[in-house]
BALORO-799512 format. One record per residue (C-alpha): residue number from 1; x negated, y negated, z negated. Coordinates in pm, 1 decimal. Example, Ala and Ser with C-alpha at 12.3 -4.5 7.8 and 13.67 -1.06 7.14 Angstrom:
! BALORO-799512
REC	n	u	v	w
REC	1	-1230.0	450.0	-780.0 $
REC	2	-1367.0	106.0	-714.0 $
! end
This chain:
! BALORO-799512
REC	n	u	v	w
REC	1	591.2	-2314.2	94.1 $
REC	2	719.8	-2254.8	-244.4 $
REC	3	693.9	-1905.5	-407.8 $
REC	4	1046.5	-1954.1	-569.7 $
REC	5	1213.1	-1955.4	-244.8 $
REC	6	1131.4	-1576.9	-229.4 $
REC	7	1271.4	-1498.4	-560.9 $
REC	8	1610.0	-1292.6	-608.1 $
REC	9	1785.7	-1100.2	-882.6 $
REC	10	1733.0	-716.2	-879.9 $
REC	11	1913.9	-511.8	-1139.0 $
REC	12	1690.4	-241.9	-1319.5 $
REC	13	1914.8	25.2	-1169.0 $
REC	14	1811.7	-53.0	-827.0 $
REC	15	1440.6	44.6	-903.3 $
REC	16	1355.4	385.8	-810.6 $
REC	17	1148.1	603.1	-1051.6 $
REC	18	1159.8	934.5	-849.6 $
REC	19	1212.2	984.2	-458.6 $
REC	20	1509.5	1151.0	-340.7 $
REC	21	1505.0	1513.5	-206.4 $
REC	22	1464.9	1583.2	93.3 $
REC	23	1267.6	1270.2	151.2 $
REC	24	1447.1	1200.8	489.1 $
REC	25	1792.4	1190.4	318.1 $
REC	26	1684.0	841.9	189.3 $
REC	27	1894.6	548.9	301.6 $
REC	28	1774.6	333.4	608.5 $
REC	29	1907.2	-7.1	639.4 $
REC	30	1868.9	-136.6	1008.9 $
REC	31	1839.8	-498.9	1039.9 $
REC	32	1915.3	-634.9	1366.7 $
REC	33	2021.3	-971.8	1536.5 $
REC	34	2097.4	-1088.0	1191.1 $
REC	35	2324.8	-786.5	1104.5 $
REC	36	2277.9	-493.0	885.7 $
REC	37	2384.2	-137.9	958.8 $
REC	38	2378.6	153.6	688.8 $
REC	39	2204.0	493.4	810.9 $
REC	40	1968.9	747.8	684.6 $
REC	41	1601.7	772.5	728.3 $
REC	42	1686.2	1098.8	898.4 $
REC	43	1880.0	913.9	1170.5 $
REC	44	1537.0	689.1	1260.6 $
REC	45	1515.3	889.4	1600.6 $
REC	46	1837.5	770.4	1729.3 $
REC	47	1733.3	397.3	1633.3 $
REC	48	1452.1	451.1	1870.7 $
REC	49	1384.3	538.6	2243.3 $
REC	50	1165.8	738.5	2423.9 $
REC	51	820.4	549.9	2498.3 $
REC	52	834.6	372.4	2155.2 $
REC	53	522.5	443.5	1946.2 $
REC	54	520.0	451.9	1569.7 $
REC	55	194.9	368.5	1376.0 $
REC	56	132.5	523.5	1056.8 $
REC	57	-137.1	430.3	800.1 $
REC	58	-308.8	780.3	718.9 $
REC	59	-515.0	640.0	391.7 $
REC	60	-533.9	889.7	107.7 $
REC	61	-475.6	766.2	-221.6 $
REC	62	-772.9	853.6	-452.6 $
REC	63	-750.6	893.8	-833.9 $
REC	64	-871.2	515.0	-862.8 $
REC	65	-736.0	447.2	-1235.5 $
REC	66	-1016.4	524.0	-1473.5 $
REC	67	-1052.1	508.8	-1858.5 $
REC	68	-1353.1	475.5	-2044.4 $
REC	69	-1558.3	282.6	-2322.2 $
REC	70	-1831.5	33.7	-2314.0 $
REC	71	-2158.2	165.9	-2428.3 $
REC	72	-2508.5	53.6	-2480.2 $
REC	73	-2430.6	-228.2	-2733.8 $
REC	74	-2464.6	-182.2	-3143.5 $
REC	75	-2159.2	-152.8	-3313.0 $
REC	76	-1813.1	-96.8	-3138.3 $
REC	77	-1718.3	94.4	-2813.0 $
REC	78	-1428.2	-91.4	-2696.6 $
REC	79	-1204.1	108.8	-2460.6 $
REC	80	-1187.1	-0.6	-2105.1 $
REC	81	-937.7	55.7	-1814.2 $
REC	82	-1060.2	29.8	-1464.1 $
REC	83	-861.4	13.2	-1122.7 $
REC	84	-1072.6	46.8	-836.5 $
REC	85	-942.8	-144.9	-534.9 $
REC	86	-1246.4	-212.6	-301.1 $
REC	87	-1539.0	9.6	-188.6 $
REC	88	-1844.3	-202.0	-123.1 $
REC	89	-2097.7	62.2	-46.2 $
REC	90	-2182.4	420.2	-153.1 $
REC	91	-2213.0	349.5	-523.0 $
REC	92	-2045.6	12.3	-576.5 $
REC	93	-1661.4	-75.1	-634.9 $
REC	94	-1474.6	-392.0	-685.6 $
REC	95	-1232.3	-327.1	-975.6 $
REC	96	-954.5	-479.9	-1205.1 $
REC	97	-1060.7	-419.1	-1578.1 $
REC	98	-884.1	-449.8	-1907.9 $
REC	99	-988.1	-597.1	-2118.8 $
REC	100	-1211.7	-809.9	-1927.1 $
REC	101	-1293.4	-1020.7	-2197.8 $
REC	102	-1484.4	-708.9	-2345.6 $
REC	103	-1732.0	-690.9	-2063.2 $
REC	104	-2046.8	-914.7	-1942.0 $
REC	105	-2264.6	-853.2	-1661.4 $
REC	106	-2525.4	-585.9	-1733.0 $
REC	107	-2285.5	-386.3	-1976.1 $
REC	108	-2248.2	-9.6	-1924.0 $
REC	109	-1902.4	148.2	-1927.0 $
REC	110	-1881.3	552.7	-1947.9 $
REC	111	-1579.9	685.3	-1770.7 $
REC	112	-1470.5	1057.5	-1863.6 $
REC	113	-1649.1	1250.6	-2095.3 $
REC	114	-1415.9	1549.3	-2149.3 $
REC	115	-1438.4	1733.0	-1813.0 $
REC	116	-1732.1	1856.5	-1609.5 $
REC	117	-1884.2	1575.3	-1363.2 $
REC	118	-2237.2	1651.9	-1246.5 $
REC	119	-2269.0	1878.3	-1564.9 $
REC	120	-2250.8	1583.4	-1792.8 $
REC	121	-1845.9	1539.8	-1819.6 $
REC	122	-1889.2	1173.3	-1747.0 $
REC	123	-1991.3	900.7	-1504.2 $
REC	124	-2162.1	573.6	-1593.8 $
REC	125	-2136.2	242.3	-1431.7 $
REC	126	-2283.9	-103.3	-1457.8 $
REC	127	-2105.1	-409.4	-1460.9 $
REC	128	-2302.8	-589.7	-1172.0 $
REC	129	-2054.3	-897.7	-1136.6 $
REC	130	-1759.5	-1066.9	-1298.8 $
REC	131	-1507.1	-1244.6	-1124.4 $
REC	132	-1187.0	-1424.2	-1181.0 $
REC	133	-843.3	-1255.4	-1302.0 $
REC	134	-1033.6	-946.8	-1454.6 $
REC	135	-1227.8	-848.0	-1144.2 $
REC	136	-1566.1	-713.0	-1184.5 $
REC	137	-1819.2	-517.3	-953.5 $
REC	138	-1913.6	-180.7	-1093.9 $
REC	139	-2262.0	6.1	-983.6 $
REC	140	-2214.8	351.1	-1047.6 $
REC	141	-2499.9	554.3	-1123.6 $
REC	142	-2377.6	832.1	-858.3 $
REC	143	-2348.0	769.1	-494.7 $
REC	144	-2164.6	885.7	-175.3 $
REC	145	-2005.0	1227.5	-204.2 $
REC	146	-2107.8	1291.8	-546.4 $
REC	147	-1942.4	972.2	-684.0 $
REC	148	-1645.6	1056.1	-509.6 $
REC	149	-1621.6	1391.2	-679.2 $
REC	150	-1694.6	1245.3	-1009.7 $
REC	151	-1399.1	973.1	-960.4 $
REC	152	-1176.2	1272.3	-869.9 $
REC	153	-1258.9	1470.5	-1162.1 $
REC	154	-1234.6	1155.3	-1422.3 $
REC	155	-972.9	943.3	-1256.6 $
REC	156	-589.5	959.3	-1208.0 $
REC	157	-374.2	837.5	-947.5 $
REC	158	-245.3	496.3	-1020.5 $
REC	159	123.6	478.1	-993.1 $
REC	160	292.7	114.2	-962.3 $
REC	161	346.1	-49.1	-1294.7 $
REC	162	723.4	-53.2	-1245.8 $
REC	163	703.9	322.2	-1268.8 $
REC	164	436.2	376.1	-1531.7 $
REC	165	604.6	140.4	-1737.5 $
REC	166	917.4	343.6	-1741.0 $
REC	167	789.0	703.6	-1771.1 $
REC	168	471.8	905.8	-1787.2 $
REC	169	299.6	1009.2	-1467.0 $
REC	170	313.2	1409.1	-1411.9 $
REC	171	186.2	1672.0	-1163.9 $
REC	172	496.0	1600.8	-905.4 $
REC	173	351.3	1241.9	-869.4 $
REC	174	58.6	1375.4	-682.3 $
REC	175	246.5	1517.6	-441.2 $
REC	176	539.3	1253.6	-409.6 $
REC	177	266.9	956.7	-419.1 $
REC	178	84.4	1092.4	-100.7 $
REC	179	204.0	1109.3	272.0 $
REC	180	200.8	1421.4	456.4 $
REC	181	-37.9	1302.8	712.4 $
REC	182	-297.8	1146.2	459.8 $
REC	183	-637.2	1240.0	583.7 $
REC	184	-874.1	931.6	508.6 $
REC	185	-953.9	897.1	145.0 $
REC	186	-993.4	549.5	13.6 $
REC	187	-659.4	397.5	-104.0 $
REC	188	-544.2	313.1	-452.8 $
REC	189	-194.5	264.7	-348.2 $
REC	190	20.2	473.1	-136.1 $
REC	191	139.2	336.0	212.2 $
REC	192	501.9	392.4	75.8 $
REC	193	697.2	353.8	405.3 $
REC	194	511.6	646.8	529.8 $
REC	195	648.5	866.2	204.0 $
REC	196	985.6	927.5	381.6 $
REC	197	836.0	1104.9	655.2 $
REC	198	830.4	1477.2	657.2 $
REC	199	686.7	1729.8	896.8 $
REC	200	1038.7	1817.0	1034.3 $
REC	201	1101.8	1433.8	1084.7 $
REC	202	800.6	1396.9	1276.7 $
REC	203	873.2	1675.3	1496.4 $
REC	204	1204.6	1547.3	1578.9 $
REC	205	1043.9	1220.0	1664.9 $
REC	206	807.6	1384.3	1895.0 $
REC	207	1076.7	1577.9	2071.1 $
REC	208	1263.2	1259.8	2129.2 $
REC	209	964.4	1111.0	2314.8 $
REC	210	860.0	893.2	2028.4 $
REC	211	489.6	882.6	2005.1 $
REC	212	281.6	887.5	1686.9 $
REC	213	-54.2	703.0	1626.2 $
REC	214	-259.9	680.8	1328.3 $
REC	215	-460.2	377.4	1197.5 $
REC	216	-653.2	359.8	844.6 $
REC	217	-611.9	75.8	596.6 $
REC	218	-715.3	145.8	252.9 $
REC	219	-460.1	-28.3	39.1 $
REC	220	-614.3	-203.4	-261.4 $
REC	221	-475.8	-276.1	-607.4 $
REC	222	-394.9	-621.7	-504.7 $
REC	223	-93.4	-486.4	-373.0 $
REC	224	23.2	-436.7	-719.5 $
REC	225	-62.6	-818.1	-843.9 $
REC	226	186.4	-1094.5	-899.0 $
REC	227	162.1	-1396.1	-693.6 $
REC	228	86.1	-1671.2	-967.1 $
REC	229	81.0	-1966.8	-754.9 $
REC	230	363.0	-2180.9	-721.9 $
REC	231	272.9	-2248.3	-345.3 $
REC	232	195.0	-1993.5	-104.8 $
REC	233	-70.4	-2215.7	18.0 $
REC	234	-274.5	-2165.0	-318.4 $
REC	235	-230.8	-1779.7	-307.5 $
REC	236	-551.0	-1567.2	-222.1 $
REC	237	-518.0	-1222.9	-100.5 $
REC	238	-760.7	-950.9	-180.4 $
REC	239	-952.3	-798.8	105.0 $
REC	240	-873.6	-438.2	233.0 $
REC	241	-1079.8	-235.9	460.4 $
REC	242	-912.7	-95.8	780.8 $
REC	243	-991.0	43.9	1126.8 $
REC	244	-825.4	80.3	1464.5 $
REC	245	-1010.7	332.9	1678.3 $
REC	246	-1069.8	238.9	2048.5 $
REC	247	-875.6	536.3	2153.8 $
REC	248	-564.5	423.2	1979.6 $
REC	249	-598.8	76.6	2071.4 $
REC	250	-601.4	186.1	2430.5 $
REC	251	-294.6	404.9	2416.9 $
REC	252	-90.8	119.3	2226.1 $
REC	253	-171.7	-120.8	2491.7 $
REC	254	-79.6	125.4	2764.5 $
REC	255	257.3	225.0	2568.6 $
REC	256	339.3	-157.7	2536.7 $
REC	257	255.2	-195.8	2916.5 $
REC	258	511.2	55.4	3017.2 $
REC	259	782.4	-108.6	2804.8 $
REC	260	742.0	91.9	2496.7 $
REC	261	772.2	-83.3	2168.0 $
REC	262	486.2	-78.0	1862.9 $
REC	263	671.7	0.1	1537.7 $
REC	264	464.2	-38.9	1233.5 $
REC	265	543.2	236.4	964.9 $
REC	266	437.0	-5.5	658.6 $
REC	267	335.7	-342.1	595.6 $
REC	268	-5.7	-187.8	572.2 $
REC	269	3.6	-76.8	937.3 $
REC	270	163.8	-410.8	1037.1 $
REC	271	-120.6	-603.5	883.6 $
REC	272	-383.9	-409.2	1023.0 $
REC	273	-237.1	-425.0	1353.0 $
REC	274	-198.9	-811.4	1355.8 $
REC	275	-562.0	-815.7	1233.6 $
REC	276	-669.5	-631.6	1527.6 $
REC	277	-441.8	-737.6	1786.7 $
REC	278	-397.1	-378.9	1961.8 $
REC	279	-769.5	-398.1	1992.4 $
REC	280	-1045.9	-157.4	1863.1 $
REC	281	-1114.3	-313.5	1499.4 $
REC	282	-1312.7	-244.3	1187.4 $
REC	283	-1376.1	-448.2	883.0 $
REC	284	-1188.9	-625.9	587.4 $
REC	285	-864.3	-804.0	636.2 $
REC	286	-711.5	-1037.4	378.8 $
REC	287	-429.2	-1146.2	638.9 $
REC	288	-140.6	-1329.3	450.2 $
REC	289	186.1	-1346.3	655.9 $
REC	290	438.3	-1593.4	564.0 $
REC	291	745.7	-1755.6	744.5 $
REC	292	601.8	-1955.5	1066.9 $
REC	293	362.5	-1663.6	1147.4 $
REC	294	340.8	-1555.5	1521.2 $
REC	295	372.0	-1178.7	1549.5 $
REC	296	138.7	-1044.6	1853.5 $
REC	297	112.6	-664.5	1783.4 $
REC	298	429.7	-525.6	1640.3 $
REC	299	775.4	-514.9	1770.5 $
REC	300	931.3	-329.8	1485.5 $
REC	301	898.2	-248.3	1129.5 $
REC	302	974.8	39.6	900.3 $
REC	303	940.4	-39.3	541.6 $
REC	304	1066.7	-18.9	159.8 $
REC	305	1241.2	-302.3	-53.2 $
REC	306	984.5	-507.1	-181.1 $
REC	307	953.6	-702.5	-537.1 $
REC	308	1088.9	-1060.6	-566.9 $
REC	309	831.8	-1340.2	-506.8 $
REC	310	579.5	-1085.1	-358.9 $
REC	311	377.7	-1116.6	-56.8 $
REC	312	553.3	-826.3	112.1 $
REC	313	887.1	-984.2	71.2 $
REC	314	726.8	-1289.4	242.3 $
REC	315	607.4	-1047.6	521.8 $
REC	316	935.8	-935.0	585.8 $
REC	317	1102.6	-1261.5	583.4 $
REC	318	839.2	-1379.6	835.1 $
REC	319	923.8	-1068.1	1044.5 $
REC	320	1321.2	-1093.3	1048.9 $
REC	321	1400.0	-1437.0	920.3 $
REC	322	1419.8	-1534.9	566.0 $
REC	323	1768.8	-1606.5	551.6 $
REC	324	1866.6	-1279.5	738.5 $
REC	325	1630.1	-1074.3	473.3 $
REC	326	1786.7	-1229.4	175.3 $
REC	327	2143.3	-1142.7	300.7 $
REC	328	1997.7	-791.9	388.8 $
REC	329	1853.4	-755.0	33.4 $
REC	330	2191.8	-883.4	-138.6 $
REC	331	2365.6	-601.8	76.6 $
REC	332	2112.7	-358.3	-34.4 $
REC	333	2156.1	-434.4	-414.2 $
REC	334	2530.6	-437.3	-360.9 $
REC	335	2531.1	-90.2	-201.6 $
REC	336	2259.5	73.6	-456.3 $
REC	337	1987.5	104.0	-216.4 $
REC	338	1693.9	215.2	-423.5 $
REC	339	1383.5	-22.7	-438.5 $
REC	340	1006.6	-3.3	-436.7 $
REC	341	752.2	266.9	-375.4 $
REC	342	989.7	572.6	-457.2 $
REC	343	1299.5	388.9	-287.0 $
REC	344	1495.6	365.2	35.0 $
REC	345	1369.5	220.6	359.4 $
REC	346	1466.2	-28.1	626.8 $
REC	347	1412.7	-60.7	988.0 $
REC	348	1345.8	-440.9	1066.2 $
REC	349	1377.0	-588.5	1409.6 $
REC	350	1231.2	-935.8	1473.5 $
REC	351	1428.7	-1264.9	1462.0 $
REC	352	1498.4	-1413.4	1768.8 $
! end
């Protein structure tokens, strides 16, 4: 399929730079049977039924954006920016770096230097491998929990480029860009559909007989990358690590056997569930869902509004129908819905 088929015009005024307060007061566009209905996120319990299950991604965003300098060579010490996106093991990460042309295999990069990390105020890494599109493998001098502590000390939370390009990050973002149920550290981007859920909304859902289950998919920086190919067949998805426990898989299958619907909260939860197929599962997934895909695990989807020509817009078109989603997005734009990470939400039911 042509990537251009998933393009649309989005006025800059529809891009959210801050979330609404309270979060459940965000708009919710319900898309069902080709029609759209305007609601609020707080209305979600009334749009579901007892026995349904919401599946949340409990990944926790880490301060994965690092700034440093290349060291060890004679002469200049060019500045290096790194965005960690996939943990390989206790000491190694895959990362996107800028400017990649300043690094070769074997180079040393010093991140930090102003705080106190292991009494040195810095964390050092060696460029172990260099791939395409600015991707490198960084082997850090520290490992395990010590490395995690070091990254937390010298890094910052990476907001999406369309936010950081408009305003500076501040302390409020550390709260706003994390779900209230985040427990498993490892993501470099938030599962943003989950940002709408407050403790009060979670309790209301529980009282209504709607269950909550938690899976983990560590969202990678690949979610920020544009699709540069002209055809979807030529686009390569970056891998992300995820896990569905045996206990969660058993409860999900039991709920479906009783007639309950499985509703993924966010495209990350959906991609993980479709990779696992409602079975216990652990590993890396690079699943790429486009129109024509046959869904096997998910019956509904809560998700934000996505970028033109993005893999996420392709996914929602696959789920609810391309023409339906183009019409839904046109309605959202006309009715001043707020797009992207801090924006409004939608509840999608699959195309017939």
